[in-house]
KELUM-775479 format. One record per residue: residue number from 0; x, y, z of N, C-alpha, C in turn; chain. Coordinates in Angstrom, 2 decimals. Atoms other than C-alpha are relative to their C-alpha. Layout:
<rs>
bavo,npx,npy,npz,capx,capy,capz,cpx,cpy,cpz,drennu
NUM,X,Y,Z,X,Y,Z,X,Y,Z,A
...
</rs>
This chain:
<rs>
bavo,npx,npy,npz,capx,capy,capz,cpx,cpy,cpz,drennu
0,0.75,-1.17,-0.31,0.23,-0.08,0.21,0.75,1.86,-0.04,A
1,-0.60,-1.73,0.13,1.13,3.44,-0.95,-0.53,0.64,0.88,A
2,0.34,-1.09,-0.96,0.52,5.75,2.01,0.73,1.23,0.40,A
3,-1.32,-0.75,0.44,2.37,8.74,1.76,-0.34,0.84,1.68,A
4,-0.66,-0.60,-2.01,1.86,10.05,5.90,0.59,-1.29,0.02,A
5,-1.52,1.09,-0.47,4.11,6.82,6.19,1.19,0.10,0.04,A
6,-1.57,-0.82,0.60,7.09,8.33,3.91,-0.19,0.99,1.05,A
7,-0.28,-0.69,-0.47,6.51,11.20,5.56,0.28,-0.13,1.58,A
8,-0.47,0.74,-1.19,6.69,9.79,9.27,1.37,-0.74,0.23,A
9,-1.69,0.33,0.04,9.80,8.08,8.06,0.64,1.14,0.49,A
10,-0.66,-1.02,0.10,11.22,10.99,6.83,0.14,1.13,1.16,A
11,0.06,-0.71,-1.22,10.49,12.88,9.87,0.36,-0.31,1.44,A
12,-0.64,0.63,-0.83,12.22,10.27,12.08,1.32,0.29,-0.22,A
13,-0.92,-0.03,0.56,14.77,10.31,9.92,1.06,1.33,0.11,A
14,-0.73,-0.85,-0.18,15.75,13.68,9.94,0.22,0.15,1.35,A
15,-0.07,-0.19,-2.36,15.04,14.01,13.93,1.34,-0.86,0.92,A
16,-1.54,0.80,-0.53,17.80,11.07,14.25,1.28,0.67,-0.57,A
17,-0.82,-0.83,0.46,20.14,13.31,11.85,0.45,1.15,0.58,A
18,-0.34,-0.77,-0.22,19.64,16.09,13.25,0.70,0.29,1.61,A
19,-0.43,0.28,-1.18,19.90,14.73,17.06,1.76,-0.26,0.07,A
20,-1.48,0.16,-0.63,23.27,13.21,16.28,1.27,1.09,-0.43,A
21,-0.96,-1.08,0.36,24.69,16.15,15.06,-0.05,1.07,0.93,A
22,0.42,-1.38,-1.42,23.53,18.52,17.91,0.97,-0.43,1.34,A
23,-0.67,0.39,-1.18,25.11,15.67,19.91,1.89,-0.13,-0.42,A
24,-1.16,-0.19,-0.19,28.33,15.32,18.22,0.51,1.51,0.25,A
25,-0.50,-0.69,0.17,28.68,18.85,18.12,0.05,0.91,1.70,A
26,-0.13,0.17,-1.38,28.00,18.80,22.07,1.03,-0.16,0.45,A
27,-1.31,0.77,-0.18,30.62,16.50,22.45,1.43,0.25,-0.37,A
28,-1.10,-0.79,0.78,33.30,18.35,20.12,-0.09,1.52,1.62,A
29,0.37,-1.19,-0.51,32.38,21.67,22.25,0.09,-0.82,1.89,A
30,-0.28,0.71,-1.21,32.84,19.26,25.40,1.64,-0.09,0.10,A
31,-1.76,0.81,0.67,36.31,17.85,24.63,0.61,1.40,0.16,A
32,-0.56,-1.41,0.09,37.60,21.84,23.72,0.55,-0.42,1.58,A
33,-0.21,-0.32,-1.30,36.75,22.65,26.93,0.91,-0.55,1.09,A
34,-0.74,1.18,-1.40,38.36,19.69,29.08,1.67,0.01,-1.00,A
35,-1.17,-0.38,0.31,41.01,20.31,26.66,1.43,0.44,0.28,A
36,-0.52,-1.31,-0.68,41.63,23.62,27.68,-0.03,0.13,1.75,A
37,-0.03,-0.14,-1.57,41.86,23.12,31.43,0.69,-0.38,0.91,A
38,-1.30,0.08,-0.31,44.81,23.76,33.18,-0.09,-2.09,1.03,A
39,-0.52,1.28,-0.60,44.37,19.98,35.06,-0.09,-0.81,-1.01,A
40,-0.35,1.14,0.73,43.88,18.03,31.94,1.26,0.59,-0.56,A
41,-1.40,-0.17,0.59,46.98,19.96,30.72,0.97,-1.09,0.34,A
42,-0.82,0.83,-0.57,48.76,18.65,33.59,-0.26,-1.45,-0.35,A
43,0.23,1.64,0.04,47.26,15.14,33.46,0.93,-0.96,-1.44,A
44,-0.69,0.61,1.49,48.80,14.97,29.35,1.36,0.55,-0.21,A
45,-1.47,-0.62,-0.18,52.02,16.59,30.73,0.54,-1.25,0.72,A
46,-0.78,1.32,-0.63,52.69,13.34,33.33,-0.13,-1.08,-0.55,A
47,-1.12,0.88,0.93,52.42,11.20,30.34,1.14,0.06,-0.52,A
48,-1.23,-0.09,0.21,55.52,12.29,28.97,0.59,0.59,1.16,A
49,-0.83,0.30,-0.23,56.91,12.69,32.04,0.54,-1.21,0.76,A
50,-0.90,1.28,-0.02,56.76,9.19,32.45,0.35,-0.67,-1.06,A
51,-1.13,0.46,1.49,57.83,8.29,28.81,1.65,0.93,0.69,A
52,-1.61,-0.06,-0.49,60.93,10.27,30.17,0.32,-0.12,1.00,A
53,-0.60,0.63,-1.21,61.39,8.97,33.32,0.74,1.41,0.49,A
54,-0.91,-1.78,-0.03,62.06,13.04,34.22,-0.45,-0.09,1.77,A
55,0.21,0.29,-1.54,62.24,12.05,38.14,-0.56,1.67,0.98,A
56,0.07,-1.64,-0.28,62.69,16.18,39.05,-1.03,0.55,-0.55,A
57,1.15,-0.72,0.41,59.80,17.17,36.88,-1.17,-1.39,0.83,A
58,1.47,1.06,-0.10,57.35,13.93,38.52,0.27,0.72,1.12,A
59,-0.17,-0.77,-1.35,58.71,15.55,42.30,-0.54,1.29,0.26,A
60,0.75,-1.16,0.24,57.72,18.85,41.02,-1.61,0.46,0.50,A
61,1.54,0.94,0.52,53.96,17.73,40.11,-1.08,-0.28,1.41,A
62,0.43,0.28,-1.55,53.49,16.57,44.66,0.03,0.93,0.44,A
63,0.08,-1.15,-1.33,52.79,18.71,47.62,1.00,-0.13,0.08,A
64,-1.32,-0.80,-0.42,55.92,20.22,49.02,-0.16,-1.82,1.12,A
65,0.32,0.88,-1.04,55.02,17.27,52.15,0.93,-1.73,-0.40,A
66,0.00,1.30,0.95,55.25,14.16,49.38,1.40,-0.80,0.37,A
67,-0.54,0.32,-0.69,58.58,13.81,49.56,0.89,-0.52,1.24,A
68,-0.51,0.27,-1.11,59.31,13.58,52.88,-0.85,-0.97,1.08,A
69,1.45,0.95,-0.52,55.88,11.21,53.73,0.92,-1.19,-0.73,A
70,-0.02,0.71,0.71,57.43,9.04,51.02,1.08,-0.73,-0.57,A
71,-1.27,0.39,0.08,60.91,9.07,50.46,0.57,0.07,-1.23,A
72,-0.81,-0.19,0.93,63.41,9.89,47.61,0.08,-1.74,-1.50,A
73,0.30,1.79,-0.07,63.97,5.65,47.15,-1.41,-0.45,-0.50,A
74,1.24,-0.36,-0.18,60.17,5.40,47.23,-0.18,0.78,-1.07,A
75,1.09,-0.99,1.32,58.76,8.02,44.28,0.85,-0.43,-1.15,A
76,-0.34,0.84,0.74,61.95,6.57,42.63,-0.92,-1.23,-1.12,A
77,0.46,1.89,0.21,60.67,2.69,42.24,-0.74,0.84,-0.83,A
78,1.60,-0.94,0.19,57.33,4.31,41.79,0.15,0.52,-1.77,A
79,-0.59,-0.57,1.30,58.67,6.72,38.54,-0.23,-1.44,-0.75,A
80,-0.46,0.99,0.97,60.12,3.71,37.02,-0.78,-1.06,-0.32,A
81,1.17,1.04,-0.01,57.41,1.31,37.74,-0.86,0.74,-1.30,A
82,1.35,-0.66,0.60,54.83,3.77,36.16,1.36,0.01,-1.85,A
83,-0.58,-0.67,1.41,57.49,4.76,32.55,0.02,-1.60,-0.02,A
84,-0.06,1.24,0.62,58.15,0.63,32.36,-1.48,-0.35,-0.64,A
85,1.28,0.95,0.49,54.08,-0.39,32.04,-0.15,1.83,-0.96,A
86,-0.21,-0.86,0.92,54.19,3.18,30.23,0.66,-0.12,-1.58,A
87,-1.05,0.21,1.61,56.50,2.42,27.27,-0.49,-1.76,-0.37,A
88,0.11,1.46,0.66,55.41,-1.49,27.20,-1.32,0.73,-0.76,A
89,0.99,-0.08,0.38,51.97,-0.17,26.10,0.27,1.27,-0.62,A
90,0.25,-1.32,1.33,52.19,3.38,23.91,1.13,-0.02,-0.43,A
91,-1.29,-0.72,0.94,55.78,2.92,22.95,0.50,1.20,0.71,A
92,-0.45,-1.86,-0.89,56.97,6.70,23.07,-1.17,0.90,0.29,A
93,1.16,-0.38,-0.40,53.69,7.78,23.07,-1.33,-0.24,-0.59,A
94,1.70,-0.03,0.35,49.55,7.45,23.15,0.03,0.02,-1.76,A
95,0.89,-0.47,1.37,48.07,7.27,19.26,-0.75,0.98,0.23,A
96,1.34,-1.40,-0.09,45.05,9.60,20.73,-0.09,-0.30,1.64,A
97,0.25,-0.65,-0.98,44.48,11.41,23.75,-1.40,0.08,-0.07,A
98,0.79,-0.74,0.07,40.94,11.69,24.52,-0.76,0.90,1.58,A
99,0.00,-0.65,-1.43,39.99,13.93,27.73,-1.86,-0.63,0.03,A
100,0.82,0.54,0.15,36.77,12.16,28.87,-1.35,1.05,0.80,A
101,0.89,-0.43,-1.95,35.48,14.13,32.37,1.09,0.30,0.83,A
102,-0.74,-0.24,-1.59,36.87,16.23,35.21,-1.26,-0.09,0.41,A
103,1.20,0.33,-1.27,34.76,15.29,37.92,0.53,0.12,1.53,A
104,-0.86,0.43,-1.53,35.25,15.42,42.08,-0.03,-1.00,0.53,A
105,0.21,1.69,-0.31,36.44,13.19,43.86,-0.06,-0.34,1.55,A
106,0.35,0.13,-1.27,36.81,12.10,47.20,1.77,0.26,0.67,A
107,-1.31,-0.56,-0.61,39.37,13.78,49.40,-0.07,-1.59,0.99,A
108,-0.69,0.78,-0.95,40.65,10.78,51.52,0.84,0.52,1.72,A
109,0.13,-1.01,-1.88,41.08,10.98,55.58,1.52,0.08,-0.35,A
110,-1.78,-0.25,0.16,44.94,10.57,54.84,0.82,0.96,-0.43,A
111,0.12,-0.68,0.44,44.87,13.02,52.69,-0.52,1.29,0.57,A
112,0.72,-1.01,-0.27,42.66,15.56,54.37,1.27,0.32,1.53,A
113,-1.26,-0.71,-1.67,45.56,14.87,57.87,1.28,0.16,-0.33,A
114,-1.02,-0.05,-0.34,48.56,14.51,56.39,1.11,0.98,-1.39,A
115,-1.04,-1.45,1.74,49.15,17.11,53.02,-0.84,1.35,0.03,A
116,0.40,-1.52,-0.05,46.19,19.39,54.37,-1.31,0.09,-1.27,A
117,1.16,0.53,1.75,43.63,18.63,50.97,-1.07,0.33,0.70,A
118,1.50,-0.62,-0.11,40.31,20.12,51.04,-0.99,-0.44,-1.06,A
119,1.28,0.84,1.37,39.13,18.89,47.51,1.11,-0.71,-0.68,A
120,-0.97,0.82,1.27,39.93,16.52,44.95,-1.07,0.00,-1.00,A
121,0.64,0.31,1.21,39.29,15.94,41.21,0.84,-0.64,-0.54,A
122,-0.68,1.67,1.17,39.86,13.13,38.46,-0.28,0.62,-1.27,A
123,0.36,-0.53,1.47,40.37,14.42,34.78,0.17,-1.53,-0.29,A
124,0.32,1.43,0.49,39.25,11.25,33.05,0.63,0.03,-1.48,A
125,-0.67,0.17,1.52,41.42,9.92,30.05,-0.31,-1.09,-0.60,A
126,0.20,1.72,1.06,40.82,7.27,27.16,1.47,0.32,-0.62,A
127,-1.21,0.11,1.17,44.30,6.53,25.70,0.15,-1.05,-0.77,A
128,0.05,1.50,0.87,44.94,4.06,22.87,1.33,-0.17,-0.54,A
129,-1.44,0.40,0.32,48.51,2.86,21.33,-0.69,-0.54,-1.50,A
130,0.54,0.01,1.28,48.21,2.19,17.80,-0.12,-0.51,-0.50,A
131,0.16,1.04,-0.18,47.84,-1.21,17.99,-1.66,-0.47,0.09,A
132,0.76,0.14,-0.21,44.57,-0.59,18.97,-0.53,0.01,2.08,A
133,-0.49,0.33,-1.65,45.29,-1.20,23.27,-0.12,1.00,0.40,A
134,0.28,-1.41,-0.87,44.86,1.16,25.90,-0.94,-0.33,0.57,A
135,0.99,-0.36,-1.04,42.38,2.09,28.32,-0.69,1.39,0.39,A
136,0.29,-0.90,-0.99,40.82,4.65,30.56,0.44,0.02,1.15,A
137,-0.58,0.20,-0.63,42.23,6.18,32.96,-0.24,0.94,0.23,A
138,0.28,-0.89,-0.99,42.46,8.98,35.53,1.21,0.49,0.48,A
139,-0.82,-1.04,-1.43,44.73,11.87,37.16,-1.10,0.33,1.06,A
140,1.11,-0.41,-1.28,43.33,12.74,40.58,1.38,0.86,0.52,A
141,-0.31,-0.68,-0.54,44.43,15.91,41.90,-0.10,0.63,1.24,A
142,0.41,-0.15,-1.58,44.60,17.70,45.61,-0.30,1.42,0.00,A
143,0.15,-0.33,-0.05,43.25,20.51,46.25,0.63,0.52,1.64,A
144,-0.85,-0.48,-1.18,46.20,22.16,49.21,-0.10,1.20,-0.12,A
145,-0.42,-1.68,0.08,45.77,25.78,50.06,-0.48,0.49,-1.09,A
146,0.11,-0.17,1.04,45.50,27.52,46.92,0.27,-0.47,-1.44,A
147,-0.50,0.80,1.78,47.06,25.10,44.31,-0.21,-1.14,0.53,A
148,0.27,2.06,0.37,46.48,21.51,42.88,0.91,-0.56,-0.02,A
149,-1.51,1.08,0.65,49.26,19.01,42.80,-0.83,-1.30,0.02,A
150,0.16,1.97,0.76,49.10,15.40,41.40,-0.19,-0.60,1.12,A
151,0.57,0.98,-1.29,47.57,12.74,43.32,0.93,-1.32,-0.59,A
152,0.02,1.16,0.61,47.95,9.71,40.79,-0.37,0.18,-1.62,A
153,0.28,1.01,1.61,47.62,7.85,37.14,0.17,-1.00,0.31,A
154,-0.06,1.46,-0.13,46.71,5.09,37.35,-0.05,-0.38,-1.87,A
155,0.36,1.04,1.28,47.73,3.20,34.15,0.13,-1.13,-0.43,A
</rs>
């Protein structure tokens, strides 16, 4: 049966779907662009370069001042070496793509409050992939101590 109203309904549904997809894509691109300009997101991506280069001085600079005293240089050097090895194994020199997914409030642990004086925490969620299609979703955690934000962790 040839019913013009069915064709019109189908066309309306198709047009609505296409318009919805375009709006959604524009919102997603806008959101990702805003995340890319966020200072914590930029610092999170910088941490990947620090892991790749195994730059201990840059690594320690990202942490709050008491961090080195609490954990000691030997522990932090081992931690960086482990992260460097894991990073190089998965991404070789650099991930083929990095997408900032979100920046959200995170829980400040009791020890972060007591030992570091943290009052707030945020996580920058990123999606990284390598050339072979491997990779994963991960996050950098930052702590607000006084007026500044300090690196806390980056899961690899």
